[in-house]
C-alpha positions as CSV (number, residue, x, y, z in Angstrom):
1,M,-25.0,12.7,-33.2
2,A,-24.5,10.6,-30.1
3,R,-21.9,11.1,-27.6
4,A,-20.5,9.1,-24.8
5,Y,-21.3,10.1,-21.2
6,G,-20.0,8.4,-18.2
7,S,-23.4,7.9,-16.8
8,R,-24.1,5.5,-19.4
9,L,-21.1,3.4,-19.0
10,A,-21.5,-0.2,-18.4
11,M,-18.7,-2.5,-17.0
12,N,-19.3,-6.1,-17.3
13,V,-16.8,-8.6,-15.8
14,A,-16.0,-12.3,-15.8
15,F,-13.4,-14.4,-14.7
16,E,-11.3,-16.3,-17.5
17,S,-10.8,-20.3,-17.8
18,V,-7.9,-19.4,-20.0
19,Y,-5.6,-16.5,-19.8
20,G,-6.3,-13.8,-22.4
21,T,-9.6,-15.3,-23.5
22,A,-12.9,-14.0,-22.9
23,P,-15.4,-16.4,-21.8
24,A,-18.8,-16.5,-23.9
25,S,-20.9,-16.2,-20.7
26,G,-20.8,-15.6,-16.9
27,F,-20.4,-11.9,-16.9
28,R,-21.6,-9.7,-14.1
29,T,-22.3,-6.0,-14.3
30,M,-20.4,-4.3,-11.7
31,P,-20.5,-1.0,-10.2
32,L,-17.6,1.7,-10.3
33,A,-17.1,5.4,-9.8
34,S,-14.2,5.9,-12.5
35,H,-11.7,4.0,-14.6
36,S,-8.8,4.5,-16.7
37,L,-8.3,0.9,-18.0
38,G,-7.5,0.6,-21.7
39,A,-4.9,0.1,-24.4
40,E,-2.5,2.9,-25.3
41,Q,0.2,2.7,-28.1
42,P,2.6,5.6,-28.1
43,L,4.6,6.9,-31.1
44,I,8.4,7.0,-31.5
45,E,9.8,9.8,-33.3
46,N,11.6,9.0,-36.5
47,E,15.3,9.6,-35.9
48,L,16.6,9.1,-39.4
49,L,18.7,11.7,-41.2
50,G,19.1,12.9,-44.8
51,F,15.4,13.9,-45.7
52,G,15.5,17.8,-44.9
53,R,14.4,19.3,-42.0
54,D,10.8,18.0,-41.8
55,P,10.7,14.5,-39.9
56,L,9.6,11.2,-41.4
57,A,6.5,9.5,-40.1
58,P,6.7,8.3,-36.6
59,I,6.6,4.5,-35.8
60,K,4.3,2.7,-33.5
61,D,5.6,1.5,-30.1
62,A,4.5,-1.5,-27.9
63,V,0.8,-1.6,-26.8
64,T,0.4,-1.3,-23.0
65,V,-3.1,-2.2,-21.4
66,D,-3.6,-1.3,-17.7
67,G,-5.3,1.2,-15.7
68,M,-7.0,1.9,-12.3
69,I,-10.9,1.2,-11.6
70,S,-12.3,3.0,-8.5
71,V,-15.0,0.7,-7.1
72,P,-17.3,0.9,-4.0
73,I,-16.4,-1.1,-1.0
74,D,-19.8,-3.0,-0.5
75,V,-21.4,-6.2,0.9
76,E,-21.3,-8.3,-2.6
77,N,-19.5,-7.1,-5.3
78,I,-16.2,-6.4,-3.4
79,G,-15.8,-10.1,-3.2
80,V,-15.1,-10.4,-7.0
81,W,-12.1,-7.9,-6.5
82,L,-10.7,-9.7,-3.6
83,K,-11.0,-12.9,-5.4
84,A,-8.9,-11.5,-8.3
85,A,-6.2,-10.0,-6.1
86,L,-5.9,-12.8,-3.5
87,G,-7.2,-16.1,-5.2
88,A,-10.6,-18.0,-4.6
89,P,-11.9,-17.9,-1.0
90,T,-12.8,-20.7,1.3
91,T,-16.7,-20.4,1.6
92,T,-18.5,-21.9,4.7
93,G,-21.8,-21.4,6.3
94,T,-25.4,-21.5,5.0
95,T,-27.0,-18.0,5.9
96,P,-24.8,-16.2,5.9
97,K,-22.1,-17.3,3.7
98,V,-18.6,-16.6,5.1
99,H,-15.9,-16.2,2.4
100,T,-12.2,-16.1,3.7
101,F,-9.6,-14.8,1.4
102,Q,-5.9,-15.3,2.3
103,S,-2.8,-13.7,0.9
104,G,0.0,-15.8,-0.5
105,A,-1.6,-17.8,-3.5
106,V,1.0,-19.1,-6.0
107,A,-1.3,-18.2,-8.9
108,L,-4.1,-15.5,-9.4
109,P,-7.1,-15.8,-11.7
110,S,-7.6,-13.6,-14.7
111,L,-10.5,-11.3,-15.6
112,A,-12.2,-10.3,-19.0
113,I,-13.3,-6.5,-18.4
114,E,-15.8,-5.0,-20.8
115,M,-16.2,-1.3,-20.9
116,G,-19.1,-0.4,-23.0
117,Y,-20.4,3.0,-24.3
118,P,-23.7,2.3,-26.1
119,E,-24.2,5.5,-27.6
120,V,-21.0,5.4,-29.9
121,P,-21.3,2.4,-29.8
122,H,-18.0,1.2,-28.4
123,Y,-17.3,-1.8,-26.5
124,A,-13.7,-2.4,-25.2
125,M,-12.9,-5.9,-24.0
126,N,-10.0,-6.0,-21.9
127,V,-8.7,-9.4,-21.4
128,G,-6.1,-11.1,-19.4
129,C,-6.8,-8.5,-16.4
130,V,-4.9,-9.5,-13.3
131,V,-5.0,-7.2,-10.4
132,D,-1.7,-5.8,-9.3
133,R,-3.0,-3.3,-6.3
134,L,-6.0,-2.7,-3.9
135,R,-5.8,0.8,-2.2
136,W,-8.4,2.0,0.0
137,R,-8.5,4.9,2.6
138,M,-10.2,5.0,6.1
139,E,-11.7,8.5,6.9
140,R,-14.2,10.0,9.2
141,S,-16.5,11.0,6.2
142,G,-16.7,10.8,2.4
143,Q,-17.2,8.1,0.0
144,L,-15.7,4.8,0.9
145,R,-14.0,3.4,-2.4
146,M,-11.3,1.0,-3.3
147,D,-8.8,1.8,-6.1
148,V,-8.1,-1.4,-8.3
149,E,-5.0,-1.3,-10.3
150,I,-4.8,-3.8,-13.1
151,V,-2.5,-5.0,-15.9
152,A,-4.2,-6.8,-18.8
153,Q,-2.9,-8.5,-21.8
154,G,-4.8,-6.8,-24.5
155,E,-7.8,-4.8,-25.5
156,N,-10.4,-5.8,-28.5
157,T,-13.0,-3.4,-29.7
158,F,-16.4,-4.3,-30.8
159,T,-19.5,-2.3,-31.9
160,S,-21.9,-4.5,-29.6
161,S,-21.5,-5.9,-26.2
162,Q,-19.7,-9.3,-25.9
163,G,-20.8,-9.8,-22.3
164,G,-23.8,-11.9,-23.4
165,T,-26.7,-11.3,-20.7
166,P,-25.0,-10.3,-17.8
167,T,-26.1,-10.8,-14.3
168,S,-25.6,-8.5,-11.1
169,L,-25.1,-8.6,-7.5
170,A,-27.0,-6.6,-4.9
171,L,-25.3,-3.2,-4.3
172,A,-25.4,-2.4,-0.6
173,R,-22.4,0.0,0.3
174,F,-20.3,0.3,3.3
175,G,-19.5,3.8,4.6
176,H,-16.7,5.4,6.6
177,F,-19.5,5.5,9.3
178,N,-19.5,1.8,9.4
179,G,-15.6,1.2,9.8
180,S,-13.4,0.6,12.7
181,I,-9.8,0.0,13.1
182,T,-8.1,-2.0,16.0
183,R,-4.8,-3.2,17.3
184,D,-4.3,-6.5,18.9
185,G,-7.8,-6.4,19.5
186,V,-8.3,-3.0,20.9
187,A,-10.0,-0.2,19.1
188,L,-7.4,2.4,18.1
189,A,-8.3,5.8,19.6
190,N,-7.6,9.3,18.0
191,I,-6.8,7.8,14.6
192,T,-7.7,10.6,11.9
193,S,-7.1,8.5,8.8
194,A,-5.6,5.4,7.7
195,E,-4.5,4.0,4.4
196,W,-4.0,0.3,3.3
197,T,-2.3,-1.0,0.1
198,Y,-2.0,-4.5,-0.8
199,A,0.2,-5.2,-4.0
200,N,0.9,-8.5,-6.0
201,N,3.9,-6.6,-7.5
202,L,3.1,-8.4,-10.9
203,D,5.9,-9.1,-13.4
204,R,4.9,-8.5,-16.9
205,I,6.2,-11.2,-19.4
206,E,7.1,-8.9,-22.2
207,T,8.1,-11.3,-24.9
208,I,8.3,-10.7,-28.6
209,R,5.1,-11.4,-30.2
210,S,3.5,-10.3,-33.6
211,D,0.4,-9.2,-31.8
212,G,2.4,-6.8,-29.6
213,K,0.5,-8.4,-26.2
214,I,2.4,-9.8,-23.1
215,D,2.5,-13.4,-22.3
216,G,1.3,-12.9,-18.9
217,A,1.6,-10.9,-15.6
218,D,2.8,-13.1,-12.8
219,P,2.9,-12.3,-9.0
220,T,6.0,-11.9,-7.3
221,I,6.7,-11.1,-3.4
222,A,3.3,-9.5,-2.4
223,S,3.2,-6.5,-0.3
224,L,0.9,-5.0,2.4
225,S,1.4,-1.3,3.6
226,G,-0.1,1.8,4.5
227,R,-0.3,4.9,6.9
228,I,-1.8,5.7,10.1
229,V,-2.1,9.3,11.2
230,S,-3.0,9.6,14.7
231,R,-3.5,12.7,17.2
232,F,-0.6,12.4,19.6
233,S,-2.6,11.5,22.9
234,D,-0.4,8.5,24.1
235,T,2.5,6.5,23.5
236,T,1.2,3.3,22.6
237,L,2.0,3.2,18.7
238,L,5.4,5.2,19.4
239,T,6.3,2.5,22.0
240,Q,5.8,-0.3,19.4
241,A,7.8,1.7,16.8
242,I,10.8,2.1,19.2
243,N,10.7,-1.5,20.3
244,G,10.4,-2.9,16.9
245,G,7.9,-5.7,17.4
246,P,4.8,-6.3,15.3
247,C,1.0,-6.1,16.2
248,E,-2.3,-7.4,14.4
249,L,-4.1,-4.5,12.7
250,V,-7.7,-5.1,11.8
251,C,-9.9,-2.9,9.4
252,S,-13.6,-3.7,9.6
253,Y,-17.0,-2.6,8.1
254,S,-20.3,-3.9,9.2
255,L,-24.0,-3.3,8.4
256,G,-25.0,-6.0,10.5
257,A,-24.5,-9.6,11.3
258,N,-24.9,-10.7,7.8
259,A,-23.1,-8.2,6.1
260,S,-19.4,-7.4,7.2
261,L,-15.9,-7.2,5.8
262,V,-12.8,-7.6,8.2
263,V,-9.5,-7.3,6.7
264,T,-6.6,-8.5,9.0
265,A,-2.9,-7.6,8.9
266,H,-1.3,-10.2,11.0
267,A,2.2,-8.7,11.6
268,V,2.4,-5.0,11.2
269,Y,5.7,-3.1,11.8
270,L,5.8,0.6,12.5
271,P,8.7,2.9,12.0
272,R,9.9,5.3,14.6
273,P,8.4,8.8,13.4
274,K,9.3,12.3,14.2
275,V,7.0,14.1,16.7
276,G,6.8,17.5,15.1
277,V,4.6,20.5,15.7
278,E,3.2,22.8,12.9
279,G,1.3,25.2,15.0
280,P,-1.2,25.8,17.8
281,R,-3.6,23.0,16.8
282,G,-3.4,19.5,17.8
283,V,-0.1,17.5,17.2
284,E,-0.6,14.6,14.7
285,V,2.0,11.8,14.1
286,T,2.2,9.6,10.9
287,F,3.2,5.9,10.9
288,D,4.0,4.5,7.5
289,W,3.7,0.8,8.4
290,M,4.7,-2.3,6.7
291,A,3.3,-5.8,7.3
292,A,4.9,-9.2,6.9
293,K,3.9,-12.9,7.2
294,A,3.2,-13.8,10.8
295,T,4.3,-16.7,12.7
296,S,0.6,-17.8,13.6
297,P,-1.2,-17.8,11.1
298,A,1.5,-18.3,8.8
299,R,0.4,-15.5,6.4
300,M,0.3,-11.8,5.9
301,L,-3.4,-10.9,5.3
302,T,-6.8,-12.2,5.7
303,A,-9.9,-10.8,4.3
304,V,-13.4,-12.4,5.6
305,L,-16.4,-11.0,3.7
306,T,-19.8,-12.3,5.2
307,N,-23.0,-11.9,2.9
308,T,-25.5,-14.1,1.2
309,V,-23.6,-15.0,-2.1
310,A,-23.4,-18.5,-2.5
311,A,-19.7,-18.5,-4.3
312,Y,-17.3,-16.4,-5.9
């Protein structure tokens, strides 16, 4: 009897030309560390009386398809998730290629994501997948990954793969060792960790349909926020928080001139934090920051991915 194992999971991803319809070709096999994407349909307890103490059969509630995929932040594959969250990039250059993604797109592309378990066999094709959030954390060590939160329209299951003959991009991972963080062009010192969360704040269009699916997931006001934890060694961040003005915050990773990712929050505002002491060791200060649309450039976020991929 065959059993499914995570080590044998295959995730195939393709952009849809029609929302909620998986394309016949164009799939890529993508790397992931874990996922919770799929359909679930809870049961509603039967409330009717007059049939004795034993309850009547429950009824089915609405189907919800969403979840999170944890993916590596790498040189090539991460561009697919950036396109899904921010829209198609502007690509320039020959070798290397420079892909510039910007926040503020009115419409976002949708994906078809197939999760395949060949031993069962069970292939779940999630259609109408729209990225709601990207979240990642900067640290000194450990695995560097991004959590991609998705809202999908529906899930269809098959006994064979519907991804055709998928291609794949090269996997070259960035690590925490390759990362840096700067404020207004100057490296921030004494930062012990930093968190980044970009959200499209999707609005599910939950209309009445015979198939139980949603009509769409539309982006509303986007948000970019995070957290900086700093050893208290100077008052640079504290002074900005007190004064209330914005700064430019940049998260970057590099494996050389032809392989880099630079994410820029153009106008970051810091709250005024408490400076507390929990013991004899070093004092840390936490800033839960928020970003907004800057004056120049007139956007909140820019992500520049440099690699050899021709186009996303």
